[in-house]
C-alpha positions as a Python dict, from the first residue, in 0.01 Angstrom:
ca = {
    (1, 'M'): (0, 0, 0),
    (2, 'D'): (258, 96, 255),
    (3, 'K'): (509, -140, 409),
    (4, 'D'): (340, -173, 750),
    (5, 'I'): (4, -291, 602),
    (6, 'E'): (177, -514, 343),
    (7, 'E'): (358, -669, 660),
    (8, 'R'): (34, -739, 843),
    (9, 'I'): (-135, -891, 543),
    (10, 'E'): (159, -1119, 484),
    (11, 'N'): (122, -1213, 848),
    (12, 'F'): (-219, -1257, 823),
    (13, 'A'): (-212, -1478, 517),
    (14, 'K'): (59, -1705, 695),
    (15, 'L'): (-167, -1738, 998),
    (16, 'M'): (-443, -1864, 761),
    (17, 'F'): (-195, -2081, 575),
    (18, 'K'): (-91, -2248, 925),
    (19, 'S'): (-449, -2264, 1067),
    (20, 'R'): (-627, -2602, 1075),
    (21, 'Y'): (-959, -2453, 1210),
    (22, 'P'): (-1012, -2075, 1097),
    (23, 'V'): (-1335, -1926, 1218),
    (24, 'F'): (-1466, -1601, 1080),
    (25, 'F'): (-1700, -1346, 1243),
    (26, 'T'): (-1845, -1061, 1065),
    (27, 'G'): (-2057, -741, 1169),
    (28, 'A'): (-2204, -499, 969),
    (29, 'G'): (-1863, -324, 865),
    (30, 'I'): (-1823, -605, 588),
    (31, 'S'): (-2142, -469, 414),
    (32, 'T'): (-2075, -102, 406),
    (33, 'E'): (-1875, -123, 88),
    (34, 'S'): (-2197, -258, -67),
    (35, 'G'): (-2375, 78, 39),
    (36, 'L'): (-2548, -75, 348),
    (37, 'P'): (-2505, 127, 690),
    (38, 'D'): (-2303, -3, 969),
    (39, 'Y'): (-2410, 72, 1349),
    (40, 'R'): (-2121, 244, 1509),
    (41, 'G'): (-1920, 399, 1254),
    (42, 'P'): (-1919, 773, 1200),
    (43, 'D'): (-2238, 771, 1018),
    (44, 'G'): (-2382, 463, 1158),
    (45, 'V'): (-2734, 354, 1275),
    (46, 'W'): (-2654, 398, 1657),
    (47, 'T'): (-2415, 700, 1606),
    (48, 'R'): (-2676, 887, 1409),
    (49, 'K'): (-2951, 793, 1674),
    (50, 'D'): (-2704, 924, 1969),
    (51, 'K'): (-2685, 1254, 1785),
    (52, 'G'): (-3065, 1279, 1733),
    (53, 'L'): (-3058, 1201, 1365),
    (54, 'P'): (-3257, 962, 1170),
    (55, 'P'): (-3110, 678, 1011),
    (56, 'R'): (-2933, 715, 681),
    (57, 'Q'): (-3170, 610, 400),
    (58, 'T'): (-3059, 369, 152),
    (59, 'D'): (-3151, 401, -223),
    (60, 'K'): (-3311, 69, -238),
    (61, 'P'): (-3444, -218, -27),
    (62, 'W'): (-3160, -412, 170),
    (63, 'H'): (-3249, -732, -12),
    (64, 'L'): (-3163, -561, -344),
    (65, 'F'): (-2793, -483, -244),
    (66, 'D'): (-2508, -697, -387),
    (67, 'P'): (-2205, -872, -192),
    (68, 'N'): (-1878, -673, -232),
    (69, 'K'): (-1521, -806, -261),
    (70, 'G'): (-1511, -859, 115),
    (71, 'H'): (-1804, -1130, 109),
    (72, 'Y'): (-1635, -1276, -201),
    (73, 'A'): (-1306, -1307, -22),
    (74, 'L'): (-1485, -1512, 222),
    (75, 'V'): (-1617, -1758, -17),
    (76, 'E'): (-1275, -1778, -179),
    (77, 'L'): (-1159, -1894, 165),
    (78, 'Q'): (-1445, -2126, 192),
    (79, 'N'): (-1358, -2301, -145),
    (80, 'M'): (-1020, -2327, -24),
    (81, 'G'): (-1093, -2497, 295),
    (82, 'K'): (-962, -2205, 509),
    (83, 'L'): (-1319, -2119, 645),
    (84, 'K'): (-1437, -2388, 863),
    (85, 'F'): (-1732, -2188, 968),
    (86, 'L'): (-1870, -1839, 971),
    (87, 'I'): (-2056, -1642, 1237),
    (88, 'S'): (-2236, -1324, 1134),
    (89, 'Q'): (-2419, -1063, 1318),
    (90, 'N'): (-2572, -947, 979),
    (91, 'V'): (-2930, -976, 839),
    (92, 'D'): (-2863, -866, 509),
    (93, 'N'): (-2841, -1203, 322),
    (94, 'L'): (-2517, -1083, 158),
    (95, 'H'): (-2296, -1386, 278),
    (96, 'L'): (-2543, -1656, 125),
    (97, 'K'): (-2610, -1430, -157),
    (98, 'S'): (-2242, -1438, -225),
    (99, 'G'): (-2192, -1816, -216),
    (100, 'I'): (-2137, -1908, 147),
    (101, 'K'): (-2288, -2259, 201),
    (102, 'P'): (-2568, -2238, 434),
    (103, 'E'): (-2445, -2534, 649),
    (104, 'L'): (-2113, -2307, 719),
    (105, 'I'): (-2282, -2024, 858),
    (106, 'A'): (-2466, -1925, 1198),
    (107, 'E'): (-2676, -1598, 1141),
    (108, 'L'): (-2711, -1494, 1500),
    (109, 'H'): (-2943, -1199, 1424),
    (110, 'G'): (-3152, -1343, 1175),
    (111, 'N'): (-3203, -1273, 788),
    (112, 'I'): (-3444, -1029, 632),
    (113, 'T'): (-3502, -1316, 346),
    (114, 'K'): (-3623, -1560, 580),
    (115, 'L'): (-3903, -1659, 833),
    (116, 'R'): (-3873, -1870, 1122),
    (117, 'C'): (-4130, -2084, 1280),
    (118, 'T'): (-4214, -2002, 1649),
    (119, 'H'): (-4290, -2373, 1767),
    (120, 'C'): (-4013, -2582, 1588),
    (121, 'G'): (-3766, -2329, 1486),
    (122, 'M'): (-3762, -2435, 1107),
    (123, 'V'): (-3649, -2137, 867),
    (124, 'Y'): (-3837, -2074, 521),
    (125, 'D'): (-3720, -1825, 260),
    (126, 'T'): (-3986, -1568, 221),
    (127, 'D'): (-4021, -1624, -143),
    (128, 'W'): (-4142, -1979, -89),
    (129, 'G'): (-4499, -1849, -19),
    (130, 'F'): (-4530, -2040, 294),
    (131, 'T'): (-4785, -1868, 564),
    (132, 'S'): (-4754, -2134, 830),
    (133, 'C'): (-4505, -2414, 904),
    (134, 'K'): (-4553, -2768, 816),
    (135, 'C'): (-4571, -2838, 1199),
    (136, 'G'): (-4877, -2596, 1209),
    (137, 'G'): (-4662, -2320, 1406),
    (138, 'E'): (-4663, -1941, 1300),
    (139, 'L'): (-4402, -1820, 1080),
    (140, 'V'): (-4249, -1497, 1156),
    (141, 'S'): (-3968, -1273, 1062),
    (142, 'S'): (-3627, -1444, 1138),
    (143, 'T'): (-3457, -1110, 1238),
    (144, 'V'): (-3381, -1061, 1607),
    (145, 'G'): (-3469, -732, 1778),
    (146, 'F'): (-3303, -597, 2104),
    (147, 'G'): (-3423, -809, 2409),
    (148, 'Q'): (-3542, -1112, 2187),
    (149, 'P'): (-3339, -1443, 2223),
    (150, 'L'): (-3113, -1546, 1945),
    (151, 'P'): (-3183, -1863, 1744),
    (152, 'E'): (-3088, -2173, 1967),
    (153, 'R'): (-2926, -2357, 1660),
    (154, 'D'): (-2727, -2096, 1542),
    (155, 'L'): (-2599, -1981, 1885),
    (156, 'T'): (-2502, -2322, 1971),
    (157, 'L'): (-2321, -2372, 1660),
    (158, 'A'): (-2134, -2044, 1703),
    (159, 'F'): (-1999, -2149, 2058),
    (160, 'E'): (-1899, -2486, 1918),
    (161, 'H'): (-1707, -2349, 1630),
    (162, 'S'): (-1562, -2071, 1836),
    (163, 'Q'): (-1431, -2308, 2072),
    (164, 'K'): (-1277, -2532, 1810),
    (165, 'S'): (-1109, -2254, 1617),
    (166, 'D'): (-730, -2209, 1624),
    (167, 'L'): (-763, -1879, 1444),
    (168, 'F'): (-1066, -1644, 1506),
    (169, 'V'): (-1086, -1329, 1245),
    (170, 'V'): (-1334, -1059, 1324),
    (171, 'V'): (-1455, -855, 1024),
    (172, 'G'): (-1637, -529, 1062),
    (173, 'S'): (-1777, -580, 1402),
    (174, 'S'): (-1737, -354, 1726),
    (175, 'L'): (-1791, -639, 1950),
    (176, 'V'): (-2000, -475, 2203),
    (177, 'V'): (-2324, -665, 2136),
    (178, 'T'): (-2337, -984, 2336),
    (179, 'P'): (-2403, -1278, 2334),
    (180, 'A'): (-2261, -1262, 1974),
    (181, 'A'): (-1950, -1061, 2099),
    (182, 'D'): (-1881, -1349, 2354),
    (183, 'M'): (-1728, -1576, 2062),
    (184, 'P'): (-1396, -1407, 2042),
    (185, 'A'): (-1366, -1465, 2421),
    (186, 'E'): (-1448, -1806, 2373),
    (187, 'A'): (-1212, -1869, 2088),
    (188, 'L'): (-918, -1707, 2306),
    (189, 'R'): (-1007, -1914, 2603),
    (190, 'H'): (-944, -2236, 2399),
    (191, 'G'): (-602, -2105, 2245),
    (192, 'A'): (-689, -1940, 1919),
    (193, 'K'): (-512, -1630, 1782),
    (194, 'L'): (-737, -1328, 1716),
    (195, 'I'): (-729, -1100, 1437),
    (196, 'I'): (-945, -818, 1415),
    (197, 'L'): (-1030, -601, 1114),
    (198, 'N'): (-1250, -332, 1195),
    (199, 'E'): (-1229, 59, 1152),
    (200, 'G'): (-1333, 143, 1510),
    (201, 'D'): (-1196, 30, 1837),
    (202, 'T'): (-1338, -301, 1996),
    (203, 'P'): (-1325, -426, 2351),
    (204, 'F'): (-1093, -686, 2228),
    (205, 'D'): (-820, -496, 2101),
    (206, 'Q'): (-565, -561, 2348),
    (207, 'Y'): (-565, -937, 2313),
    (208, 'V'): (-514, -934, 1913),
    (209, 'H'): (-237, -1067, 1728),
    (210, 'I'): (-281, -887, 1435),
    (211, 'R'): (-513, -568, 1422),
    (212, 'F'): (-628, -388, 1101),
    (213, 'Y'): (-824, -40, 1116),
    (214, 'E'): (-823, -24, 713),
    (215, 'K'): (-1132, -95, 525),
    (216, 'V'): (-1219, -448, 476),
    (217, 'G'): (-1183, -449, 110),
    (218, 'D'): (-830, -318, 128),
    (219, 'V'): (-715, -613, 366),
    (220, 'L'): (-935, -922, 309),
    (221, 'P'): (-885, -999, -55),
    (222, 'A'): (-529, -895, -42),
    (223, 'A'): (-474, -1119, 222),
    (224, 'V'): (-658, -1415, 32),
    (225, 'E'): (-443, -1359, -273),
    (226, 'R'): (-140, -1373, -81),
    (227, 'L'): (-262, -1710, 79),
    (228, 'K'): (-314, -1862, -264),
    (229, 'I'): (58, -1797, -355),
    (230, 'L'): (144, -1965, -4),
    (231, 'C'): (-89, -2258, -121),
    (232, 'G'): (78, -2287, -436),
    (233, 'Q'): (-233, -2170, -641),
}
């Protein structure tokens, strides 16, 4: 590992150590090392579409993919009390599968393993076998398509925790899809420091305190290990 990235990882760990309210925000880039495609990377879904190419096919259904070391690094931060809240644009269920507590995550674009009631908004796991909600409402896929409103509870929580954060860390998102991408702006507006870990450029790069273009798996686990040393673990 070269000296430059080591220094940035060290500074990342120090900011996490000092932070009282770190909030993380993830996009598809955190799941590419599990084998899932991202959206705006070199071989991403929208990149391929712009080139007139079909989406890259995966070798198994999305719900059968496993979390990677980036996901597990976030779980370690959660267990250390250094992840106050996680905001995710992902629908792949890998955060919950890795061990993130349901009460600590807002899944802004839904989850492929869950259904949502169109009447009361209650969420059900698909394998529970429910065909309608207890309130009598219709159950539909919880995933959010273009033009559809985001789940109100998750969106409200995302804004609340972004405003509370003193350190806002973006992992694997190009930050171009709103309103999800409004969260870093909320955090900055309320005085948070911003760290971005994403291989491609983002509209917020000029506002960052630390910027990583490296792979998530090369940075986040190393920063967590360094944080453990700072915490005396």
